[in-house]
N, CA, C and O atoms as a GROMACS GRO file, in nm:
protein
  388
    1MET      N    1   0.099  -3.547   1.601
    1MET     CA    2   0.260  -3.505   1.594
    1MET      C    3   0.283  -3.395   1.648
    1MET      O    4   0.227  -3.298   1.596
    2SER      N    5   0.351  -3.375   1.742
    2SER     CA    6   0.469  -3.280   1.819
    2SER      C    7   0.646  -3.298   1.784
    2SER      O    8   0.721  -3.382   1.734
    3ILE      N    9   0.654  -3.152   1.852
    3ILE     CA   10   0.804  -3.171   1.830
    3ILE      C   11   0.888  -3.203   1.949
    3ILE      O   12   0.862  -3.144   2.053
    4SER      N   13   0.983  -3.289   1.946
    4SER     CA   14   1.030  -3.357   2.016
    4SER      C   15   1.120  -3.261   2.118
    4SER      O   16   1.114  -3.145   2.076
    5ALA      N   17   1.190  -3.270   2.219
    5ALA     CA   18   1.277  -3.122   2.316
    5ALA      C   19   1.342  -3.138   2.230
    5ALA      O   20   1.322  -3.051   2.145
    6GLN      N   21   1.441  -3.232   2.192
    6GLN     CA   22   1.602  -3.281   2.173
    6GLN      C   23   1.560  -3.177   2.015
    6GLN      O   24   1.664  -3.181   1.950
    7GLU      N   25   1.478  -3.112   1.952
    7GLU     CA   26   1.450  -3.081   1.815
    7GLU      C   27   1.423  -2.949   1.824
    7GLU      O   28   1.470  -2.874   1.739
    8LEU      N   29   1.341  -2.898   1.931
    8LEU     CA   30   1.322  -2.751   1.985
    8LEU      C   31   1.473  -2.717   2.006
    8LEU      O   32   1.538  -2.656   1.920
    9ASN      N   33   1.528  -2.764   2.134
    9ASN     CA   34   1.648  -2.712   2.077
    9ASN      C   35   1.800  -2.737   2.010
    9ASN      O   36   1.920  -2.721   2.033
   10HIS      N   37   1.720  -2.779   1.929
   10HIS     CA   38   1.825  -2.806   1.800
   10HIS      C   39   1.791  -2.644   1.727
   10HIS      O   40   1.874  -2.555   1.709
   11LEU      N   41   1.639  -2.641   1.694
   11LEU     CA   42   1.590  -2.496   1.660
   11LEU      C   43   1.602  -2.402   1.683
   11LEU      O   44   1.609  -2.305   1.608
   12CYS      N   45   1.608  -2.407   1.828
   12CYS     CA   46   1.719  -2.251   1.903
   12CYS      C   47   1.823  -2.229   1.868
   12CYS      O   48   1.891  -2.127   1.858
   13LYS      N   49   1.841  -2.377   1.838
   13LYS     CA   50   2.060  -2.285   1.872
   13LYS      C   51   2.082  -2.318   1.764
   13LYS      O   52   2.196  -2.363   1.757
   14LEU      N   53   2.009  -2.320   1.634
   14LEU     CA   54   2.040  -2.283   1.546
   14LEU      C   55   1.986  -2.144   1.476
   14LEU      O   56   2.047  -2.108   1.375
   15ALA      N   57   1.898  -2.082   1.513
   15ALA     CA   58   1.802  -2.005   1.567
   15ALA      C   59   1.860  -1.851   1.621
   15ALA      O   60   1.829  -1.734   1.597
   16LYS      N   61   1.969  -1.926   1.712
   16LYS     CA   62   2.076  -1.856   1.789
   16LYS      C   63   1.965  -1.760   1.921
   16LYS      O   64   1.976  -1.643   1.957
   17LEU      N   65   1.826  -1.906   1.984
   17LEU     CA   66   1.799  -1.822   2.066
   17LEU      C   67   1.841  -1.917   2.190
   17LEU      O   68   1.888  -2.030   2.174
   18SER      N   69   1.814  -1.851   2.328
   18SER     CA   70   1.806  -1.918   2.428
   18SER      C   71   1.692  -1.868   2.538
   18SER      O   72   1.730  -1.788   2.624
   19PRO      N   73   1.527  -1.919   2.539
   19PRO     CA   74   1.469  -1.920   2.558
   19PRO      C   75   1.463  -2.044   2.772
   19PRO      O   76   1.509  -2.152   2.811
   20ASP      N   77   1.390  -1.947   2.827
   20ASP     CA   78   1.383  -2.037   2.922
   20ASP      C   79   1.214  -2.193   2.907
   20ASP      O   80   1.121  -2.222   2.832
   21GLU      N   81   1.284  -2.246   3.050
   21GLU     CA   82   1.186  -2.314   3.038
   21GLU      C   83   1.054  -2.282   2.947
   21GLU      O   84   1.028  -2.323   2.834
   22LYS      N   85   0.990  -2.208   3.021
   22LYS     CA   86   0.815  -2.170   3.055
   22LYS      C   87   0.793  -2.147   2.897
   22LYS      O   88   0.685  -2.194   2.862
   23THR      N   89   0.868  -2.086   2.788
   23THR     CA   90   0.930  -2.000   2.718
   23THR      C   91   0.915  -2.114   2.610
   23THR      O   92   0.846  -2.070   2.518
   24LEU      N   93   0.967  -2.283   2.581
   24LEU     CA   94   0.978  -2.365   2.536
   24LEU      C   95   0.863  -2.435   2.534
   24LEU      O   96   0.850  -2.535   2.464
   25GLU      N   97   0.774  -2.391   2.605
   25GLU     CA   98   0.673  -2.516   2.668
   25GLU      C   99   0.562  -2.434   2.545
   25GLU      O  100   0.465  -2.472   2.479
   26LYS      N  101   0.645  -2.288   2.561
   26LYS     CA  102   0.522  -2.270   2.458
   26LYS      C  103   0.500  -2.252   2.297
   26LYS      O  104   0.406  -2.237   2.220
   27ILE      N  105   0.643  -2.261   2.290
   27ILE     CA  106   0.701  -2.265   2.160
   27ILE      C  107   0.689  -2.389   2.117
   27ILE      O  108   0.686  -2.394   1.994
   28SER      N  109   0.682  -2.489   2.169
   28SER     CA  110   0.683  -2.661   2.215
   28SER      C  111   0.503  -2.673   2.046
   28SER      O  112   0.478  -2.717   1.934
   29SER      N  113   0.437  -2.584   2.178
   29SER     CA  114   0.242  -2.615   2.217
   29SER      C  115   0.238  -2.546   2.018
   29SER      O  116   0.196  -2.606   1.919
   30GLN      N  117   0.299  -2.407   2.027
   30GLN     CA  118   0.256  -2.372   1.905
   30GLN      C  119   0.340  -2.446   1.759
   30GLN      O  120   0.287  -2.473   1.651
   31PHE      N  121   0.478  -2.465   1.795
   31PHE     CA  122   0.517  -2.622   1.698
   31PHE      C  123   0.392  -2.720   1.652
   31PHE      O  124   0.353  -2.730   1.535
   32THR      N  125   0.358  -2.764   1.725
   32THR     CA  126   0.288  -2.909   1.726
   32THR      C  127   0.153  -2.866   1.676
   32THR      O  128   0.091  -2.945   1.605
   33ASP      N  129   0.096  -2.742   1.708
   33ASP     CA  130  -0.083  -2.691   1.644
   33ASP      C  131   0.016  -2.662   1.506
   33ASP      O  132  -0.034  -2.712   1.405
   34ILE      N  133   0.096  -2.619   1.490
   34ILE     CA  134   0.097  -2.560   1.275
   34ILE      C  135   0.179  -2.734   1.243
   34ILE      O  136   0.188  -2.736   1.120
   35ILE      N  137   0.203  -2.792   1.266
   35ILE     CA  138   0.279  -2.908   1.231
   35ILE      C  139   0.139  -2.995   1.253
   35ILE      O  140   0.132  -3.051   1.144
   36ASN      N  141   0.034  -3.036   1.322
   36ASN     CA  142  -0.108  -3.070   1.300
   36ASN      C  143  -0.213  -2.940   1.212
   36ASN      O  144  -0.306  -2.994   1.153
   37TYR      N  145  -0.211  -2.867   1.204
   37TYR     CA  146  -0.250  -2.807   1.049
   37TYR      C  147  -0.243  -2.798   0.967
   37TYR      O  148  -0.340  -2.756   0.903
   38ILE      N  149  -0.103  -2.836   0.895
   38ILE     CA  150  -0.034  -2.806   0.778
   38ILE      C  151  -0.047  -2.970   0.743
   38ILE      O  152  -0.055  -3.018   0.630
   39ASP      N  153  -0.046  -3.036   0.863
   39ASP     CA  154  -0.153  -3.238   0.842
   39ASP      C  155  -0.255  -3.235   0.753
   39ASP      O  156  -0.259  -3.287   0.641
   40THR      N  157  -0.364  -3.151   0.829
   40THR     CA  158  -0.458  -3.141   0.801
   40THR      C  159  -0.510  -3.092   0.724
   40THR      O  160  -0.633  -3.098   0.724
   41LEU      N  161  -0.432  -3.012   0.605
   41LEU     CA  162  -0.445  -2.944   0.524
   41LEU      C  163  -0.362  -3.044   0.396
   41LEU      O  164  -0.393  -3.049   0.277
   42SER      N  165  -0.232  -3.128   0.478
   42SER     CA  166  -0.229  -3.179   0.336
   42SER      C  167  -0.335  -3.323   0.338
   42SER      O  168  -0.270  -3.424   0.314
   43GLU      N  169  -0.408  -3.336   0.349
   43GLU     CA  170  -0.590  -3.438   0.338
   43GLU      C  171  -0.638  -3.365   0.243
   43GLU      O  172  -0.730  -3.411   0.176
   44ALA      N  173  -0.588  -3.234   0.216
   44ALA     CA  174  -0.700  -3.180   0.134
   44ALA      C  175  -0.706  -3.214  -0.028
   44ALA      O  176  -0.586  -3.235  -0.010
   45LYS      N  177  -0.721  -3.232  -0.127
   45LYS     CA  178  -0.771  -3.321  -0.261
   45LYS      C  179  -0.742  -3.212  -0.305
   45LYS      O  180  -0.824  -3.124  -0.276
   46THR      N  181  -0.637  -3.173  -0.380
   46THR     CA  182  -0.614  -3.093  -0.528
   46THR      C  183  -0.475  -3.116  -0.629
   46THR      O  184  -0.373  -3.065  -0.675
   47GLU      N  185  -0.600  -3.289  -0.618
   47GLU     CA  186  -0.509  -3.349  -0.783
   47GLU      C  187  -0.563  -3.332  -0.854
   47GLU      O  188  -0.676  -3.381  -0.847
   48GLY      N  189  -0.517  -3.226  -1.012
   48GLY     CA  190  -0.589  -3.161  -1.105
   48GLY      C  191  -0.624  -2.999  -1.101
   48GLY      O  192  -0.688  -2.920  -1.170
   49ILE      N  193  -0.553  -2.996  -0.993
   49ILE     CA  194  -0.642  -2.802  -0.956
   49ILE      C  195  -0.463  -2.754  -1.005
   49ILE      O  196  -0.365  -2.827  -0.989
   50GLU      N  197  -0.462  -2.635  -1.058
   50GLU     CA  198  -0.342  -2.553  -1.071
   50GLU      C  199  -0.373  -2.426  -0.947
   50GLU      O  200  -0.466  -2.374  -0.886
   51PRO      N  201  -0.221  -2.418  -0.959
   51PRO     CA  202  -0.147  -2.330  -0.824
   51PRO      C  203  -0.188  -2.186  -0.840
   51PRO      O  204  -0.143  -2.110  -0.926
   52LEU      N  205  -0.289  -2.154  -0.739
   52LEU     CA  206  -0.336  -2.047  -0.740
   52LEU      C  207  -0.219  -1.908  -0.684
   52LEU      O  208  -0.137  -1.912  -0.592
   53TYR      N  209  -0.245  -1.822  -0.754
   53TYR     CA  210  -0.092  -1.714  -0.680
   53TYR      C  211  -0.154  -1.569  -0.632
   53TYR      O  212  -0.089  -1.475  -0.585
   54SER      N  213  -0.285  -1.576  -0.653
   54SER     CA  214  -0.372  -1.459  -0.638
   54SER      C  215  -0.514  -1.468  -0.704
   54SER      O  216  -0.527  -1.495  -0.824
   55PRO      N  217  -0.678  -1.433  -0.575
   55PRO     CA  218  -0.787  -1.530  -0.625
   55PRO      C  219  -0.850  -1.388  -0.776
   55PRO      O  220  -0.948  -1.391  -0.852
   56VAL      N  221  -0.762  -1.310  -0.764
   56VAL     CA  222  -0.731  -1.214  -0.841
   56VAL      C  223  -0.691  -1.164  -0.985
   56VAL      O  224  -0.584  -1.106  -0.995
   57PHE      N  225  -0.799  -1.189  -1.144
   57PHE     CA  226  -0.690  -1.188  -1.252
   57PHE      C  227  -0.605  -1.086  -1.221
   57PHE      O  228  -0.586  -1.060  -1.102
   58HIS      N  229  -0.558  -1.032  -1.294
   58HIS     CA  230  -0.410  -0.901  -1.238
   58HIS      C  231  -0.430  -0.879  -1.393
   58HIS      O  232  -0.467  -0.976  -1.460
   59GLU      N  233  -0.409  -0.757  -1.455
   59GLU     CA  234  -0.308  -0.746  -1.619
   59GLU      C  235  -0.188  -0.672  -1.550
   59GLU      O  236  -0.188  -0.601  -1.449
   60SER      N  237  -0.092  -0.704  -1.628
   60SER     CA  238   0.011  -0.589  -1.612
   60SER      C  239  -0.031  -0.439  -1.607
   60SER      O  240  -0.090  -0.402  -1.708
   61ALA      N  241  -0.015  -0.352  -1.520
   61ALA     CA  242  -0.064  -0.164  -1.564
   61ALA      C  243   0.102  -0.145  -1.541
   61ALA      O  244   0.155  -0.058  -1.472
   62VAL      N  245   0.155  -0.225  -1.600
   62VAL     CA  246   0.342  -0.184  -1.582
   62VAL      C  247   0.418  -0.115  -1.750
   62VAL      O  248   0.426  -0.167  -1.861
   63ARG      N  249   0.448  -0.021  -1.715
   63ARG     CA  250   0.482   0.040  -1.896
   63ARG      C  251   0.562  -0.084  -2.017
   63ARG      O  252   0.589  -0.186  -1.954
   64GLU      N  253   0.591  -0.093  -2.128
   64GLU     CA  254   0.650  -0.187  -2.196
   64GLU      C  255   0.847  -0.131  -2.165
   64GLU      O  256   0.883  -0.016  -2.192
   65ASP      N  257   0.947  -0.238  -2.109
   65ASP     CA  258   1.048  -0.181  -2.032
   65ASP      C  259   1.165  -0.169  -2.175
   65ASP      O  260   1.214  -0.252  -2.251
   66LYS      N  261   1.175  -0.020  -2.160
   66LYS     CA  262   1.210   0.017  -2.343
   66LYS      C  263   1.317   0.170  -2.222
   66LYS      O  264   1.252   0.257  -2.164
   67ALA      N  265   1.429   0.166  -2.216
   67ALA     CA  266   1.512   0.276  -2.267
   67ALA      C  267   1.476   0.368  -2.286
   67ALA      O  268   1.429   0.382  -2.399
   68VAL      N  269   1.475   0.521  -2.170
   68VAL     CA  270   1.446   0.630  -2.336
   68VAL      C  271   1.494   0.740  -2.220
   68VAL      O  272   1.502   0.747  -2.098
   69ARG      N  273   1.524   0.828  -2.348
   69ARG     CA  274   1.592   0.949  -2.293
   69ARG      C  275   1.505   1.053  -2.254
   69ARG      O  276   1.439   1.078  -2.354
   70LYS      N  277   1.469   1.130  -2.158
   70LYS     CA  278   1.404   1.207  -2.160
   70LYS      C  279   1.462   1.393  -2.194
   70LYS      O  280   1.427   1.502  -2.240
   71GLN      N  281   1.576   1.316  -2.126
   71GLN     CA  282   1.697   1.521  -2.120
   71GLN      C  283   1.803   1.442  -2.119
   71GLN      O  284   1.833   1.339  -2.059
   72THR      N  285   1.881   1.550  -2.238
   72THR     CA  286   2.000   1.557  -2.241
   72THR      C  287   2.106   1.538  -2.190
   72THR      O  288   2.078   1.560  -2.072
   73PRO      N  289   2.245   1.502  -2.194
   73PRO     CA  290   2.319   1.567  -2.117
   73PRO      C  291   2.332   1.691  -2.086
   73PRO      O  292   2.387   1.716  -1.978
   74ASP      N  293   2.277   1.818  -2.184
   74ASP     CA  294   2.296   1.980  -2.170
   74ASP      C  295   2.177   1.986  -2.090
   74ASP      O  296   2.200   2.041  -1.982
   75GLN      N  297   2.056   1.949  -2.104
   75GLN     CA  298   1.947   1.984  -1.996
   75GLN      C  299   1.984   1.922  -1.922
   75GLN      O  300   1.897   1.944  -1.837
   76ILE      N  301   2.081   1.817  -1.854
   76ILE     CA  302   2.097   1.818  -1.724
   76ILE      C  303   2.164   1.907  -1.678
   76ILE      O  304   2.108   1.960  -1.582
   77LEU      N  305   2.304   1.968  -1.716
   77LEU     CA  306   2.444   1.987  -1.683
   77LEU      C  307   2.395   2.156  -1.647
   77LEU      O  308   2.446   2.220  -1.555
   78LYS      N  309   2.303   2.202  -1.725
   78LYS     CA  310   2.273   2.364  -1.722
   78LYS      C  311   2.214   2.407  -1.580
   78LYS      O  312   2.222   2.524  -1.543
   79ASN      N  313   2.146   2.296  -1.490
   79ASN     CA  314   2.167   2.327  -1.420
   79ASN      C  315   2.249   2.339  -1.279
   79ASN      O  316   2.199   2.387  -1.178
   80ALA      N  317   2.415   2.274  -1.290
   80ALA     CA  318   2.462   2.219  -1.240
   80ALA      C  319   2.586   2.394  -1.219
   80ALA      O  320   2.620   2.484  -1.296
   81PRO      N  321   2.618   2.357  -1.058
   81PRO     CA  322   2.723   2.575  -1.066
   81PRO      C  323   2.809   2.539  -1.117
   81PRO      O  324   2.906   2.615  -1.108
   82GLU      N  325   2.825   2.447  -1.176
   82GLU     CA  326   2.993   2.421  -1.275
   82GLU      C  327   3.028   2.301  -1.343
   82GLU      O  328   3.032   2.197  -1.278
   83THR      N  329   3.061   2.299  -1.499
   83THR     CA  330   3.110   2.186  -1.563
   83THR      C  331   3.152   2.229  -1.612
   83THR      O  332   3.168   2.350  -1.627
   84ASP      N  333   3.214   2.081  -1.696
   84ASP     CA  334   3.364   2.133  -1.758
   84ASP      C  335   3.340   2.082  -1.938
   84ASP      O  336   3.413   2.082  -2.037
   85GLY      N  337   3.173   2.034  -1.904
   85GLY     CA  338   3.102   2.040  -2.094
   85GLY      C  339   3.014   1.915  -2.093
   85GLY      O  340   2.906   1.899  -2.150
   86THR      N  341   3.096   1.811  -2.000
   86THR     CA  342   3.022   1.702  -2.000
   86THR      C  343   3.035   1.639  -1.868
   86THR      O  344   2.991   1.525  -1.885
   87TYR      N  345   3.074   1.654  -1.740
   87TYR     CA  346   3.069   1.649  -1.623
   87TYR      C  347   3.034   1.739  -1.518
   87TYR      O  348   3.035   1.858  -1.551
   88PHE      N  349   2.998   1.709  -1.380
   88PHE     CA  350   2.965   1.824  -1.288
   88PHE      C  351   3.162   1.820  -1.196
   88PHE      O  352   3.245   1.737  -1.158
   89ILE      N  353   3.144   1.983  -1.203
   89ILE     CA  354   3.257   1.987  -1.082
   89ILE      C  355   3.157   2.020  -0.974
   89ILE      O  356   3.047   2.064  -0.943
   90VAL      N  357   3.325   1.941  -0.920
   90VAL     CA  358   3.254   1.970  -0.725
   90VAL      C  359   3.344   1.976  -0.646
   90VAL      O  360   3.438   1.896  -0.643
   91PRO      N  361   3.330   2.064  -0.577
   91PRO     CA  362   3.520   2.042  -0.505
   91PRO      C  363   3.518   1.903  -0.399
   91PRO      O  364   3.421   1.854  -0.341
   92ARG      N  365   3.663   1.858  -0.398
   92ARG     CA  366   3.729   1.802  -0.346
   92ARG      C  367   3.670   1.758  -0.212
   92ARG      O  368   3.639   1.860  -0.151
   93ILE      N  369   3.651   1.683  -0.163
   93ILE     CA  370   3.658   1.658   0.018
   93ILE      C  371   3.729   1.535   0.057
   93ILE      O  372   3.720   1.483   0.169
   94VAL      N  373   3.802   1.490  -0.046
   94VAL     CA  374   3.901   1.373   0.035
   94VAL      C  375   4.067   1.399  -0.016
   94VAL      O  376   4.112   1.350  -0.120
   95GLU      N  377   4.150   1.489   0.081
   95GLU     CA  378   4.305   1.546   0.124
   95GLU      C  379   4.357   1.430   0.106
   95GLU      O  380   4.353   1.340   0.190
   96GLY      N  381   4.443   1.417  -0.076
   96GLY     CA  382   4.543   1.333  -0.130
   96GLY      C  383   4.681   1.361  -0.046
   96GLY      O  384   4.714   1.435   0.047
   97LYS      N  385   4.726   1.288  -0.105
   97LYS     CA  386   4.961   1.251  -0.076
   97LYS      C  387   4.952   1.382  -0.108
   97LYS      O  388   5.053   1.451  -0.117
   0.00000   0.00000   0.00000
């Protein structure tokens, strides 16, 4: 199976590409190769075979997702140059009316 010139032009238009004639021939040939390869893959006997997402069994090494407060607000604010006890005080950088 191969891709027609009309289909190829449509794909190029969708992708906002404007290849020259030589490039179009190359792309057409590559598309044909890809389609033929997919046709070959579709002939494989896969009935009863579970999908395989990785050839290696992986256990999650990620920690349990739970909120942990490691520092208190007072510990965080003690590093600030200026605070009001709850928030950082920073210089105003936007002039208001």
